[in-house]
N, C-alpha and C positions, 0 to 999 in steps of 0.2 A: 573386640571393643564392646563395652557395656553401653547399650543405647539408652537405657533408663538414666544413667548418670549424664549422658549427653543432653537429654531433654531437660533434666533438672538444672544443669549448668546453663543451658541456653536460656531457660526461663528466668533464672536468677540473675543473669547477666543484664537483661533488659526487663525491668518490671513496670516500665511506663506503658502507655496506651499501646495495645497491639493492633496494628492495622493490617488485617488479613488480606492476601491477594485474592481477587475474584477471578474465577476460571470460567471459561466458556462452557455452556451447557452440554456440548458434545463430549467433553472430557471429564465433567464433574463426577458422574457416577463411577467411571472407571478409576479415577484418582482416589475417591473415597474408599474404594475396595482395597486400594494398595496401601493405605495408611496404617492399618492395624497390624504392624509387623513387630513381632517380638515384644509384645506388651504395650505398644502404642496404639491409641485410638483417638478419634476426635471426641472432644467433650460433649456432654449431652445437650449443652445449650448452644451448640454450633448450628448455624443456619445451613441450608443445603448447599450454599455456595461458599461456605467458610470451613473447609476441611483442614485448615492449617494450625488451629489451636489445639494444643495437646494437654493431656492430664497424666499424672503419674499413678501407676497402679501398685497396690501392695498385696492384693488377694486376687485369685482367679476362680471362676466358676464355669460350669458347663455352658456351652453356647446354647442360646435360645433365639432363633431368628426373630421370633415375635417381639421379644423384649429388647433385643440388640440388633436392630435391622441393618446397622452399618458395619457389622462384623465381616471380615473378609472371608469369602468362600474358600474352604481349604481343600486341597487335593487329598489330604488324609482322610480315610473312611471314618476315622473316629470323630466324634463330635467336637467341635471347637470350644475353647473355653471362653467364658464371659469375663470381661474385664471392666469393673466399675470405674466410672470416671472420678478422679480425684483432682482437686485444685492444688496447684503448686503455690505455696505461700512465699511472699517476698523474703529475701534473706534479711535477718535482723541486723547483722553486722554491716559495716560500711561496704558498699558495692565496689568492685574493682573499677579501675580506670576504664573509660570507654574504649581504649585501644588494647586493653589487656584481654587475652583469650583465657578462659577458665582452665585450670590445670587438668580437669577431667576430660577435656576435649583432646582427641588424638592429635598427634604431631602432624599428621597429613592434613586434617582439617584446619589446624592452627596455621600451618604454612599457607594454605589457600586463602584463609581469611586475611592474613597479613599481606599476601600478594595483591589481592583485590582492594584492600584497604576499605572494606565495606563495614558498616556498622548494621547489624541485622536486627530487625525487630522480631523475627520469628524463624524457627527452624521446623522442618518436617522431614520425614524419611520417605523415600520412594524406591520401590524395587520393581523395575520394569519387567523382569523375568516372570514375576508372579502375577503382576497386575494385567499384563497384556500378552499372556502366553499365546493366544491364538494369532495376535498380530505378529508376534515374533516368528511363529511358525510359518506365516506367509511371507516372511522376509521384509515386512513393513517396518519393523522396529529392531534395531540392534540393542542388545542388552548392555552394551558398553557406552551408549550415548543416549542423551535425552534430545528428542526432536525439539527444534527451536520454538515451534508454534504451539507446543503442548502447554507450557506454563508461561504466562505473560509476566514479565517483570520479576522473574525468579532466576536465581543462579543455582545450577546443578553442580554440586561438587562431589566427585566420586570418592567414596570412603575407602574402597579397597580395590585392588586390581582384579581380585577374584574371590568369590565366596561360594560355598557349597550350593546354595540355592539361587545363585545369580548375583550380579552386581547390585550394590545399593548406592544411592545418592542422597546427599543432604541438600534439600531445597531450601535456600535461604532467601528471604525477602529483604531488599535494601530498604533503608530509611526513606521517608518521603523526600528528603533532600537529594538523595541519589536519583530518585525517579524523576524529579522535576528538572527544569532548566537550571543553569548555573545560578547560585544564590545571588540575590540582590545585595548591594552594599549594606554593611551593617548600619543600624540606626544611628544617626549622628550623635544622639545623646549618650550613647555608650562611650564614645571617645576612644582614643588610642592609648594603649597601656604604656608603650615606650616610644618616645620620639625625641630627636634633637636636631639642632641646626649646626652645621659644620662649615667653616670657611674653607672652600676648596682652593680659591685663587685670590691673590691680591695683586695689584699692578706691578708687573716686572717687564723686563725685555721680552721674556718668553710668553707671558700671559698678560697682555695689556689691560684686560678687564678684571673686575671683581666678581666672584661667583660664590653663591651659597648653595649647599645641598641640604635639603630637609629630608630627614631619614625616618621612615616608618618600616615596620617589618614587612608590609605587603607592597609598598610603593616607595619611589623616590621622586622628589621634586627639585628642580633647579630654579633658583631665583637670582636675578642680576644679569650679568653679561655672559654670553657664550661667545667669547672672543676666540680668535685663532690661538691654538695651543692648548685650549681647555680640554679637548678630547684626549690629547696626549698626556695631559696631567692626570686625568682619570686613570690611564694605563699606568703611569709612573707610581701612583699611590694605591694601585689595586682597588680602585672604586669601581664595582661592576655597573654597567649601564643597562643590564637586562631588565631591571625593575623601574627604569626611568619612564614615567607616564606623563609628566606635565613639566613644561618649560615656561616660566613666567619671566619674560625679558623686561628689564627695567630701562629707563632712559628713552632716548629717541631711537628710531630705526636707522642705523647706519652700520658700516662694516665694523667699526669699533665694538659695537654691541653684538652683532650677529655674525662676525667673520667665521666663527667655528660652528655655527648652527647647522649648515648643510652637511658638513663632515659628520657631526654627531648624529644627525637624523639618519644618514646612510648607514652608520655603524649600528645604531639601534635597530633599524629596519632589518638589516641583515641577520642580527642576533635573533630577533623575534620571528622573522620568516623561517630561519633555519630551525628554530624550536618548534614551530607549528608543523613544518614538514616532517621533523622527527616524530612528533606526536601522531601525525597521520599515518606514517609508515608503521608505527607501533599498533595503531588501531586497525590497520588492515590485517595484521597477524592476529589480533585479538578477536576480530570478527570471524576469521576462519576457525578459531578455537572456541567460538561461542563464549568469549570472556567479555566482561564489561570493558567499555571504552574509557580512556583516560582523556583529560582535557589539559589544554596549555594553561598553566597557572599564573604565567606572567601577564603583563599588560597586553591588552588586545589592540590597543591603538595609542597614539600619542597626541597630546593637545598642546598647542603653543599659543601663549598669550603675549601680546605686545602692543606697541603704539601703532599709529597710522603708518601705512606702507609696508607692513609686515607681509601681507598677502601679495603685494606687488614684487617684493624681493624674492619670495618663494616661487612665484609664477614666472619670473624672469629666468629661473634656473631650469625650466622645462626642457631646455635643449640638451641638458646633460644629466638629469636626474630622472630616473624611472624605476619604480619598484611596483610589485604586485602583492596584494594581500597584506598591506600595511596601512590601515586608515590613519589619516592625519587631518586634524582640524586646526585651523588657524583662527584666532580670535583677536581682532583689532579693537582697541579702545577708541571708538570714534566719538563718543560724547561723554560728558561728565555725568556719572551715575547719580550724583546728588545736586545736579543743577536745579531741578524743580523743587526739591525738598531737601534742604541741607541737613535735616534731622533724620533722614532716612538711614537706618542702620542695618538694612538687609544686606547680606554678603553678595558680592558680584560673582563669586564662584564658591561652590560648596560640594564636598563629597563626604565619604565616610570617615575621613581622617582630619580634615581641616576646613576652615572658612577663610576666604580671601576677599579683602576690599581693595578695589583698584582706585588709585588716587592720581588723577591727571594734574600735572603741573603745566599750566598754560604759558607759553612764551609771550612775554610782553615786550613791546618795542620792536616786533618783527612783522608789523602789518604790511610793509611794503613787499615782503617776500611772498605774501599770500594773495597778491592781486590777480595772478593768473588762476589760482585755485578758485577764487570767488566767481570768476567769469566762466569757468568750465565745470564747477562742481555742483554743489547742492543748490546754488542760486538759479540753475537752469529752469525757466518757467515751464518747459515741456516735460519736466521730470515725471515719470510714471513708475509705479511699483509693479514688479514682476511676481506672479505666483510661483511657488516653489516647483510647480510642474512644468513651467515654461523654460525652454532652452534658450540660452543666450545667443544672440545673433552671431553668426560666424563672421569674423572680421575678414578683411581682404587678405588673400594669400598671395604669396610670391615665391618664385623659385629661388631658394637659397642655394647658392652655388653657381648661379649665372654670373656672367661678367658684368657686374655693376660696380659703380664707383663708391658705393657705400650705402648706408641705410639712412633714408631721409627722415628728419624730424617731422612729427605730427604738428601742424600749425596750432598756435595757442587758442585760436577761436573755435576749434572743432568741438562739437557737442560731446558732453561727457555725462551721461546719466549715471549718477553715483551708485544707485542701488543696482542698476543693470551691470555696471562695471564690477561691483562687489560679487554679484552672482557669477559673472564670467570668471573672476579669480578663483572663486571657490570650486567651480567646475574644473578649471585647469589643474588645481591642487589635488582635487580627487582623482583625476586621471593620472597624476604623477605618481601617486602612492597606492592607489586602490583601484586600478583600472581592470575591467574585464576584457580589455582589448587583447586580440590574439594576433601575432604577427603573420601567421600563415592563412588568415581568413581572406578569401577571394570574394569580391563583390562585382556583379555584372552591371555595366553602364555603357552608354554610348561613348565611342572613342572621342568625339568632339568635346565631351564634358570632363575628360580626364584632367586632373590637375597635376602638372609635372612639378618636381621629379616623382615618377612612380614606375613601378615594375608592371608591364602590361603583358597579358597573356591572351591567347585566343584558342578556340577549339578547332582541331583540324577535321578533316572529313570523316575520320574514324572516331571522333569524339574525344580524342586525346588532348590534353592541355599542352600547349607549346608556347614559347616566347614570341611575342609579336615583333616583326622586323620591318614593318612598313613605315610610311610617313607619319610623323608625330604632330599633334595639334600645337599650334603656336610656333612651330619651327619649320615645317615643311608645307609645300603646296599640295593640293589634290589629296587631302586627307579623306579616306573613305568613311562613309556613314555606316559603320558596323558596330556590333556589340562586342565588347572586350571584357576581360576579367582583370580586375585591379586589386592588388593587395590593399586592404583598407588602411589608410594611414593612421598612426596614432593620433587621437583627437587633439593633443596639445600641439602637434606639428602644424595643424591647420591655422593656428593663431600666429600670423607672421609678426604682428606688432601689438604689444599691449596698449590699452588706452593710456594716455599720458597722465602723470601725476606730478606733484610737486614735493620738494623736501619738507618734512615736518620737523619743527623744532620743540614740540611739546615732549615732556618726560612723563613716563608712567612709573609710579611708585606703588608700593603694596603694604597693606597691614595684614598679617597672617596670624591665625589663632587656632589652637586645637579645640575640638568640641569638649563640652563638659563631660566628665565621667561619672558613672554611678557611684554613689557612696558605698562605704564598706558595709557588708552584710553583718547584722548583729543577731546571732542565733538566739540569744535570750529573748529578744522581741518576738521572734517566731514562736518560741516555745510557750509564750504567754497565751497564744491563740490555740494551743494544743495541737500544733502541727507536727506530723512525723518528720524525721530527719530527711527522709528521701525526697521531701518537697522543697528542701532548702535550695537546691540547685536551680529549680524552676524560678524561685523568687529572685535568686541572685542574677538570673538572666533576664528579669524584667517581666516574667509571667505571673499572673494572679493565680491564687490557690484557694480552694473552698474548704474551710475547716469542718470538723464533724458536726458542729452546731449550726452549720449553714453560713457562717460568717465568711464573706469574701475578703481574703487577705491580699492586699495589693503590695507591690514592691516598696512603695514609699512608706509603708507601715513598719517595715523591718530593715530598711537601709538607712545609713546616715545620709545627710544632705549631699547633693551632687557636688563633686570636686570640680571647680571651675577650670576651664581650659586656658592655658597660658600661651603667649605668642610673642611676635616680634614685628618690627616695621622695617622696611627697606626703603630708603630715601635716595634717589638718584638725582643729584642737583649739581651738575658739572659746569653750569653756565650761569653767569650772574643774572641774565634775564629771567631766570626761573625763580629767584628768591621771593619776589613779591607774591607770586602765586602760592608758594610754600607757606608763607606766613598767614595767608588768608584762608587756607583750607579749613572747612568746617569739621573735618574728622577729628582734629586734635581736641575739640571740645565735646565730642560725642562720647559720653560715658560708656555706653554699651559697646562701642567699637574699641575704645582705648583701655577698658578695664582689663587688668591682668596682662597688659603688654609689658614685657620685662626689658627689652633692649631695642634700640634704634641702630641699625647698620646704615652708615652713610657712605655713599660713593661720591667722592669729591674730586676736585681738580685744583691745580695751582690758581686758577682764575678766581675761585671763591673761598679759598681756605682762610684768607685774612679778613673776610667780610665780617664786620661786627654784628650784622643781623643774624648770622649763623650762630655765633657764640651766644647771643641773647636768647635765641630760640632754645638752644640746649640748656641754658641756665634756667629758663622758665620751666622746662620739663625735666627737672633734675631727678625725678623719681625713676626715670629710665636710665639704663646703662647705655651710654653712647659710644659706639665702636666705629672707627673711622677706617675706610679702605680707599686710599687716594693715590693717584699718580703724583710723583714728586714727594710723597710722604712715606709710602711703603718702600722699604729698602729693596734694591735690585738684586735680591738673592738669586742663587742658582735654583731653578725649578726642576730641571731634569738631571738628577744627580747621576743617573746611569750613564747617559751619553757624555756628560761632562767629566766623569771619572775616567772614561777611556781616553778622552781628549787630553787630559792632564798626563796620563801615562804616555801617550804619544808624544807630547811636548817634551817630556823628559828624555825620550829616546831620540827624537828628531826635532829639535827646537826651531829649525828653519822652516819647516813645513807645517808645524802644528803649534798653536798658541793656547794658553789657558783661557777658557771662556770669560769674557768681560763680565765682572760682577762686583757687587759691593754689599758686604755683610753688615755694614755699619747702619744701625738704625737711625733713620731720620727723626728728629724731634718735631713734634707737632708745633704749630705756631703758638705763641704764648697765649693767645686768646682761647685756642681750642684745648690746650694741654690742661687747663684747669677744669674743664667740663667733659672731656672725652678721652679716650685712649685708643691706641693704634691696634688694629686687628692683625692677626697673623694667621696664615694658612695652617689648618689643623685644629685651631681652637674650636671648642664646641660650647653650645648653650643647650643644656638638658632641659627640656620642657616638660617631660612626663617620664616617670610618675612624680618627680619632684623637680623643682627649678634649681639649677646649679650652673654657674658659669665655670668652665673648665679650661683655663688658660694654659695649664701645664701640658695639654695634649697638642700644643703647637708643634709643627714639623721642625725638627732640629736642623740647624744650618749645616750645609755640607762641609765635611771635613776635607779640605783641598790637599791636606798633607797625606791623608790616608792612602789615596791611589799611588803616590810615589813610594810610600813605605811598602805597599804591596808589591810594587813592581821590583824593587831592589832586594826584597826578601823572598817572597813567594816565587817570583819569576826572574830569579837572579841569572839564569842562563840566557834568557831573552835580552835582559839588560846588558849583559856583557857583550853580546853579539851586537847590540846597538852601539855600545862604546867603541868597538872595533870599527864599525861603519862610520861613526863620526870621525875617527882618526884618519880613516882612509880618504873621506871626501874633503877633509881640511888639507890634504896634501897639495901644494901648489902645482905639482907636476900633473896630478890627476885633473885638476881644473883646467889646465892648459890643454890637455888632450881632448877633453870634452868640448872646449871652445873651438879647437881646430876642426873637430868632426861635425860641428854644428854651424859652421860659419856661413853656410848657404841658407840657414833658416832665418826668415825675417822675424822681427819682434820677439827675440828670445826672452825679453823682459815682460812679455805679456803674462798676466797672472790669471790662473784658473782657480776659483774658489768653489768647492763643492759644498753647498749649503744644505742640501738634502740628498740622500743617496738611497732611500728606501722606496718601496712601491706600495701601492693600494691605500694605506692609511698610516698615519704616524705611529711609531712604536717607541718603546723605551729607549732604544739605542740609535734609531735613525728617523730623521724627518723625511717627508716626502720630497719629490723631485724639485730641484732648483740648482742651477749652476750659473755663477757669475764669471764673465770674461772681462778683464780690465786690460785694455790695450793703450798704453801710453801714447798720447798724441791724437788719439781718435775718440776715446770715451770708454764707457762701461756698457755691457750688454748682458741681459738675463735670458738664458735658454731654459724655458719652463719656469713656473713660479708658483709652487705648491703652497699649501696653507702654512702660515707662520714663517715665510721666507724673510719678512722684515725682522722678526725676532731673531732669526739665525744670523742675519747680518749684524744686528746689534751685539750679539754675543761674540762675533768675530772682531768687529771693528770698534764697538762702543757707539754711543748715541751721536756724537759730533761727527765722527768720521763717516758714519752711515749716512747722515744728511748730505755730506760732501759727495759721497758716491752717488746718491740719488739725483743730486743736481747735475752730476756728470753722465747720468744714464741716458743713452741714446735710443735703445730699442729693447723691447721685450718680445721674444718669440715663444708662442704657445703652439706645441706640436699637435695636440689634439684635445678633445673635450672632456676627457676623463678628469674627474674632480681633483684628483691628487696632483694634477699638473698645472692648475691655474687658480686655485681658490685664494692664493696670496696676492693676486694682482691688485684688487681694490685697495687694500691697505698700503701697498707700495705707492700707488697713485696718490692716495690721500696724504701720505707723509711727504711725498715729493712736492705736493702743492704747499704743505705747511713749511717745508724747507725753502720756499721761494725760488724754486727752479725756474730759470728764464729760458732755457733751451728746450725746444719742442721734443717731445718723446713720440716714438713711432711704435705701434703695436702691430706685430706681424702674425697673422693667423687666418683661419678660414672664416667664411661669412657667419657661421653659426655662433662662434665665440664673439665675434665683433657685434653681432646682434644682441647678445646678452649684455655687453657693456653699454650699448646704446639704451637698453631698457633700464639698466640699473642706475644710470646717471640721473634719471628722473628722481631717484631716492636720495642720491648724494652726488653733488656736481662733479667732484674729482678733478677740478681744474680742466674742464673739458675743452676749453679753447686752446689749450696748450698740448693737446694730444692729436696725433695724426694716425692714419691707418693704412696699412698695406695688406690687401686681401689676397690670399692664395687661392686661385681658381683653376679648374682643370682645363687641359687642352686636349686630352684624348690621345696624346702622342707619347711614344716611348722615347727614351733618350737617344736611341739610334735613328729615329725617323727623320726625314727631311723636314726641316722647319717650314718650308714653303709647300710641302705636299700634303695629302690628306692624312688624317689619323690612321693608325695601324688597323688593317681590315679585321684582324682577329679580335679586336676589342669590340666591334659591332656598334654602329651608330644607333641601332634599335635598343641598345641597352641604355636606359635612361639615367644610369649612374655612370656612364662611360667616362665622364670627365673627372671621376674620383676613384677609378679603379687602381688598385696597387700596381706599381710599375709604370704609371704615366707621370709625366712631369707637370709642374704647375707653372702658371704665369702670374705676374704681379698686376694687380689693379689698385689704383688707376694706371692706365697704360703708360702715362708720363713717367712713372717710376722705373720703367724699363730702360730709360735713358741713364747711362752711367753718371753723368754729371748731376742730374736731378737726384738720383739715389744717393750719391756721396754727400750732396748738400744736406740732405734730410737726415741720413743715418750715419754718415762717415764710412759707409761700406761702398766697395766698387761693384759688387755683384751679390745677388741672393739667388741661389738655385735650389729648388725643392721638388720633391716628388711625393706621390701618395704611396704608402706602405701598407702592409698587410697587418692590421691590428684592429681598428674599429673604422667605421665609415668616416672618411675625411681625415684619417690620421696621416701626418706628413713627417718626412725627414728633410733637413735642409743643410745647405753648404754655404758658408759665409766667407766672402773673400774681401780683404781690405786693400786699399791702394798700394800698400807696401808689398803686396804679394802674399801676405799671410792668409792661409786657407784652413778653416776649421769646419769640421763636419759633425753634425749632431743628429742622432738617430731618433730621438723621442722613444716611443714604445713600438716594437715591430718585430716581425720575423725578419730573418736575413733577406736583404733586398739587393738584387743585382743592379737595379736601376739606381739605387742610392750609391752603390760602389762605383757605378759609372760616373755619375755627376760629381762624386767626391774624389775622383782620381787625382793623385798627387797631393793629398791633404797633408798638412804639417801635424795636425792633431785630429784624431777621431775620438769623439765621446760617444760611446755606444752602451746601450742597455744590456745588462747581463743578469736577467732576473733569476734564472735557474742554473744549477750546475749540470754537467753533462749526464748525470744519472737520471735526470728528470726530463729528458728530451721529449717524451710523450706529452707531459704536462705543458711543456713550452709550446708544442705545436697546437694543443687543444686551446690554450689561452692566448696564443699568438704573441709569444715573447721569444726571446733568444737565450741560448745557453752561452757559457764561456767560450767554448770552442767555435761556436757559430759567429760570435761577435769578433773573435780574433781572425776568423776566416774573411770577414767582410773588410777588416783592416788589411789583410794580406792582398785582397783583390784591388783595394784602393792604392796600395803602396804607401799606406800612412806611415809617417816617421814616428809618431807617438800615438799611443792608444790609452785611453782612460776608461775603465769599465766602471759602470755605475747602475743605479736602479736595481737593487737587489731585493729579492723576496724577503718579506719580513719573517719568514720561517728560519732565516739565518740571523738571529737577533744581534750577534756580535760581528761575525765575519764568515764569509763563505770560503772555508778552508780549501776546498778543491781548486778554487781559482788560484790561490797562492802556489799550489803544486804546479799549476799550468804556467804561472808567470815566472817562477824561479828557474834559472838556467835556460833562458831563451836567447842565448848568445848568437845562435845561428840564424835567427829570423831577421831578414834584412828588408829595408824599404827602398824607396827610390834614392838614387844618388850613392848607393853603397853603404850608407849609414844604417846600422842595424835598427830594427824597430824596438822601441822600449814600451813596455806595457805596464801600467800601474793600476792599482785598485783604489777606488775613491772612498774617502771617509767623510763624515760630517765634520765641518769646521776646518777642513784641510785647505791650505793655500799653497799652490805650487806654481812656479814660473815655468814657461815652456823650455827654458834652457836648464832646468834643474831636474829633469826626469831621470837622467843617468845617476845624479847624486841620490835621489830618492830610491832608485832601484837597489842601491847598496844596502838599504835597510830591509829588504824583503826577507832575508833569512831570520832576522830578529822578529819581524812581524809574524812570520810563519810560526816561530816558536812561541811567541806570546799568545797568539790566538788559538793555536793548537792546544795550549794548556787551558785557556779559558773556555774552550768548547767542551772540555771534560768536566767543567764545574756545572753545578745545577743551575738551570735557566729559571730565574725568578719570575720572569714575565710569562713563561710557559706557553704551550700551545702553538699550533700552526695558524697563521693568518692567511685566509684565502684571498687569492687575487680577485 
């Protein structure tokens, strides 16, 4: 390779200021000796610590050490040649792109430069075999590697694997940007080159809230509601969440606004944490190879903005949300930013992309609801401000899991220092998402001071750590005064009860605007000052340049005027009591804020859509485009086309078990008053903000073709369809129905209906929602077993709005098996809608104390018809199912184990104790008995068996490994609903993640002697169907349950409705299902990728 050409190419590539790398004095002289290799030498004007600048040579002279002191001593006895320094002139033609490697550079160097993605300011050559021959001889230096400490901030790229006189390296200096910390955000005045606003969601049964996505190349911002179903909608339309950095919640803080927030946070957190972990693993390899490290280019944290009680809602979730390495900041709008100065136009939030003004709409006529807040909040005369270094006082702790009758409310008169409370909330949120807590850290303290529950250890005589098995403080007498080791609890667990708050009715709205962009560069203006073309890029980037005559040319002298930033407003006014505040806001008359606002997005409700004040406001501001997103106005179109398409296919194959999802594609007309001044927004529509302003209504999502799935079934999947037709003909035979009825005559409540609303695990996917199963038992009521996110939306798709309200009024109990978010984030919306449906019958929630504690804290944010809700708490007994109820707990469980009452394999008891009386339980829930046990999944995970007075017995596993205790208490069940997360090939993963495989679930059913088994809770890695399960289910004629009737096993699908007496009918469709989903699995999966549990 010709090194002269390489030097010329390197110099011509970067002709701007050369920032040489300074070397330590111990290596300077040696390095200088090695640089004159094959015609290269340091320039004559180089300092003694700057050996990296190079000159090109065209002639050679005899060496003269006096005139050329920096020439390299040669081993050749002949005198060395002198090389005069020559300056490399900048190339006259336009320079190549900064990412383009000159053609004269070897492929090896080019590949390395591209790999590192470095932009080099300078190059130099280094031959260690010649420069440090004596060091090499002593074994100090290998000729194939450059020691890390020799050259600071230099990248050594080997040019060839071997050369005659030793290896040579290219020493490349990175640009200053690479040497420094990650660059700060771009200057706001630069503005974003491309940005748009997209309507992600409009109110439907699946997505009750309206949501906007503001798109920039480097970040994404969500504005509006993050209601239940929004996360799944992102998946449906392939909207990546990896760049989501800010969420601006509009309206008041309630579950209708924030129901999907926790799920979205967990998803984004897992994506970012996984990306950071991958980067760290890559950097470990790079450090070993002396390569430059890479950085995670996505968001480093997430910020959430909203109304009062946002922090309280997040902190209440500390019992089931915990992540590390994911900083999260919550910002509540606690005061009017323009209360003191209505003309204040300073943005309330600003970054390199946009500016945001927060506009609070104050609820008028709601003073009576604020009475408690005024007595416990900022009016407290003893209020004091804490410094940021002060820690919030630890609140009273309690043993969650003890036999208590419930969680007591904090009296209204308790002191509540507002700022101290805010600091406490922020501290809890920090520990929820960015804690440095380690679960295996042991802390020494006195046994008397240990807070239970806690795992306690002691050191034995040999200094080894063993489990403490003596008397426990607060439980036993004669507790010794000794030092013990305790696992340090997660700080959030020490806060047993959050300070009380009150519901807020104020609504937060936003005005959002891009930054102004620099005007277009005018080359003619620059040439007037005699500037060379190579300075144009500096001027275009905002840097000043000095002309030859000394004139300082600034960017504004050669650029067109700045291009103003455009934006939009989001107004959330769903309640009539907010309209007066809306009309009086000073922002509408503030020219600096409202200038270049192009559209108003309105989130409305039926309560305000006919109000004349709203129409008058829009008419007054007719220079803006008004777009309405409102419940009762936006059509109830199908949001999840993937899942609905499969349901339509199933309906055509088996219409008795599957129905077409309830929907309405007819566009509702806006009220006459609004229709003249506004238009209805549709998901998918965009407002382009930059580089030009353009409303793009044609990008709206197309309505789902409900005929298409049927056409696909009858044509592409004709074999499966024909098998289904044969099954339909067989089950319609009266003789077949008579045989089934005769074999099931001993099964009570054969008309009981099982509705599988969600059959997936971990998080919602394109084809399956998360866990929820509805049981409808005529004469007794309805029951929900787990209630994952958007259970209410799934109900409305199956039954419609009116019948869903009737079911909620008939709802007797909700059972939550454990605290993982995919099993219970749908409960608040169910409770809220049940209250809106005027349910008179009390509802009972059955779960462990931790989940009930979450509801007790959340009810301060949203009442949820609290007076009409009762609780049955599942507490541990320490007994196995086979233990004597009147005897001591099993000895092998160990009373010294402080979690003995929640160990898998032990049974639970109901609290309050009165509920153990059959008459009391039946009066409250319609059930004759509830039996439960702890199972192996997470701490406090349970499985339960429900028995009705008619004798009907249904067992529900929740999430767990196979449990003998569960099989024992569920003996003789008529129906077992068991999780089946993995197929049998992934038994190792099932054990590691504490789930069950298909065969294991069926084995539990065999031990129970269950008459019917329904498998559910499938890993989202099986987007459509778990084919191995169908292989297992088909041809199970020999499996028998109690009473001689063979066991019938079915596979659950979203939207499936099946009666207990119809299992044998549905079983006849298994061959058709197997054929259909076997073909579908061969198709390309559009949602791709494996979802981790």
